C-alpha positions in Angstrom: -11.6 -9.8 -12.6 -11.4 -9.9 -16.2 -8.6 -11.3 -19.1 -5.8 -9.4 -20.9 -7.7 -10.0 -23.8 -11.4 -8.7 -22.3 -9.4 -5.3 -21.4 -8.4 -4.9 -24.7 -11.9 -5.9 -26.2 -13.4 -2.9 -24.5 -10.7 -0.6 -24.3 -11.2 0.5 -27.6 -15.3 1.4 -27.2 -14.5 2.6 -23.9 -11.8 5.4 -25.7 -14.4 6.1 -28.3 -17.3 6.8 -25.7 -15.3 9.1 -23.5 -13.0 10.7 -25.3 -10.5 12.5 -22.6 -7.7 10.4 -20.6 -8.0 7.3 -22.8 -7.1 3.8 -21.6 -3.8 2.7 -22.3 -3.1 -0.7 -24.2 -1.6 -2.8 -21.3 1.5 -4.5 -23.1 3.3 -1.1 -23.4 6.1 -0.9 -21.3 5.8 2.8 -20.6 2.2 1.5 -18.5 3.0 -1.3 -17.9 5.7 0.4 -15.4 3.4 2.3 -14.5 0.9 0.3 -13.3 3.9 -1.6 -11.4 4.8 1.7 -9.3 1.5 2.6 -8.4 0.9 -1.0 -7.4 4.2 -1.7 -4.8 3.4 1.7 -3.8 -0.3 1.9 -3.0 0.1 -1.4 -1.0 3.0 -0.5 0.7 1.0 2.8 1.9 -2.0 0.8 2.5 -0.1 -1.8 4.8 1.7 1.1 6.7 -1.9 2.4 7.5 -3.0 -0.8 8.6 -0.6 -1.9 10.9 -1.0 1.9 12.7 -4.4 2.5 12.6 -6.9 1.4 9.6 -9.4 4.0 10.3 -13.2 3.3 9.3 -13.8 1.3 6.1 -14.6 4.5 4.1 -11.1 5.5 4.5 -8.8 2.5 4.4 -11.1 0.4 1.7 -10.2 3.7 -1.0 -6.5 2.4 -0.8 -7.8 -1.3 -0.8 -9.8 -1.2 -4.1 -7.3 0.4 -5.2 -5.0 -1.7 -4.7 -6.8 -5.2 -5.6 -7.6 -3.1 -8.7 -4.2 -2.6 -9.5 -3.2 -6.0 -8.6 -5.4 -7.2 -11.4 -4.1 -5.8 -14.2 0.0 -6.4 -12.9 -0.4 -10.2 -10.9 0.5 -13.2 -13.2 2.0 -10.9 -16.1 5.8 -10.3 -15.8 5.7 -7.5 -14.5 7.0 -8.0 -11.4 9.7 -10.2 -10.2 8.7 -13.5 -8.3 9.7 -11.7 -4.8 8.1 -8.2 -5.5 4.4 -10.7 -6.8 4.8 -12.6 -3.4 5.2 -9.8 -1.5 1.8 -8.0 -3.0 -0.1 -11.3 -2.8 0.8 -11.2 1.0 0.2 -7.8 1.6 -3.3 -8.1 -0.2 -4.4 -10.8 1.8 -3.4 -9.2 5.0 -5.9 -6.9 4.0 -8.5 -8.8 3.8 -7.7 -10.7 7.1 -8.1 -7.3 8.7 -11.2 -6.2 7.1 -12.8 -9.9 7.7 -11.9 -9.9 11.2 -14.4 -9.5 13.6 -12.3 -7.7 15.7 -11.7 -4.9 13.2 -15.9 -4.8 11.5 -18.7 -7.5 12.5 -22.1 -6.1 11.9 -23.8 -9.1 13.0 -22.1 -8.7 16.5 -23.6 -5.5 16.4 -20.0 -4.1 16.0 -20.8 -1.9 13.1 -21.4 2.3 12.3 -23.4 3.4 9.2 -24.3 1.2 7.0 -22.4 2.0 4.3 -19.7 0.8 6.2 -20.5 -2.6 6.2 -20.5 -2.2 2.1 -17.2 -1.1 1.8 -15.4 -3.3 4.0 -16.9 -6.2 2.5 -16.8 -5.1 -1.3 -13.0 -5.0 0.0 -13.0 -8.6 1.1 -14.7 -9.9 -1.6 -12.1 -8.4 -4.7 -9.0 -9.7 -3.2 -11.0 -13.5 -2.2 -11.7 -13.0 -6.5 -8.3 -11.7 -6.6 -6.0 -14.2 -5.2 -8.5 -17.5 -6.0 -5.6 -19.9 -4.5 -5.6 -18.2 -1.3 -6.9 -20.7 1.7 -8.9 -18.3 2.5 -10.2 -17.0 -0.7 -13.4 -19.0 -0.4 -14.2 -17.7 3.0 -13.7 -13.8 1.8 -15.6 -14.1 -1.7 -18.4 -15.9 0.7 -18.4 -12.8 3.5 -19.0 -10.1 0.3 -21.8 -12.4 -1.0 -23.1 -12.8 2.3 -23.2 -8.9 2.9 -24.6 -8.0 -0.5 -27.5 -10.7 0.1 -28.5 -9.4 3.1 -28.4 -6.0 2.2 -30.6 -6.1 -1.1 -32.7 -8.2 1.3 -33.2 -5.4 4.0 -32.2 -2.4 2.7 -34.1 -1.8 -0.3 -38.0 -0.5 0.2 -40.6 -2.0 -2.0 -40.3 1.4 -3.8 -36.7 0.9 -4.8 -35.0 3.5 -1.9 -31.8 2.5 -0.1 -31.4 2.5 3.5 -29.6 6.0 3.5 -29.9 9.4 2.1 -28.9 9.7 -1.9 -24.9 10.8 -1.1 -24.3 7.4 0.5 -26.5 5.7 -1.8 -24.2 6.7 -4.3 -21.4 5.6 -2.5 -22.3 1.8 -1.7 -23.4 1.4 -4.6 -19.9 2.7 -6.9 -18.6 -0.1 -4.9 -21.1 -2.9 -5.0 -21.6 -2.1 -9.0 -17.5 -2.5 -9.0 -17.6 -5.9 -6.9 -20.9 -6.9 -8.6 -19.0 -6.7 -11.9 -16.2 -9.1 -10.3 -18.3 -12.3 -8.9 -20.3 -11.6 -12.4 -16.9 -11.4 -14.3 -15.8 -14.9 -12.5 -19.2 -16.8 -12.9 -20.0 -16.6 -9.0 -23.2 -14.5 -8.0 -25.0 -12.6 -11.0 -28.7 -12.6 -8.8 -27.6 -9.3 -7.8 -27.7 -8.2 -11.3 -31.2 -9.8 -12.2 -32.7 -8.7 -8.8 -36.0 -6.6 -9.1 -35.1 -4.6 -5.8 -31.7 -3.9 -7.2 -32.5 -2.6 -11.0 
């Protein structure tokens, strides 16, 4: 969702502000090796879970977000072999197909549970849609995400700014929404959510 140069430009100020567990440079060989191992292991784990039982969105999407965010740092940088890169991309696509499948989650058909579960689901779909921008379903996945965001912003926020769920669930949903909205903004796809009075 950001270039290596953009990551590097933000790394210094973040490290100066945070002061603990500093972000390493992306071109550090040790960092590249750790990112590669974690990405390959995490995508394997997520697919193994999905093939047996994907479980509710608040469970599986924690793996999906990690896979997508790691892939954003790794793919296309020569860290993976061509075969590994193809494998990771295929696994990410499978995750998006599964999450966007009406047989798994379909609030429009009444097949959904707690509101934040839909937030989790479509944020994951959108992140992968942005990441795999050359995939035939990329636009479909990104649209599924922005459609859900539009629905929630229009219907789930009261006039005085209260969210539809309790504060703990609000924080859960908006942790992911903030990440997804930042990725959308970075790609120049949607910025309306950043200026909506109901959001801020």
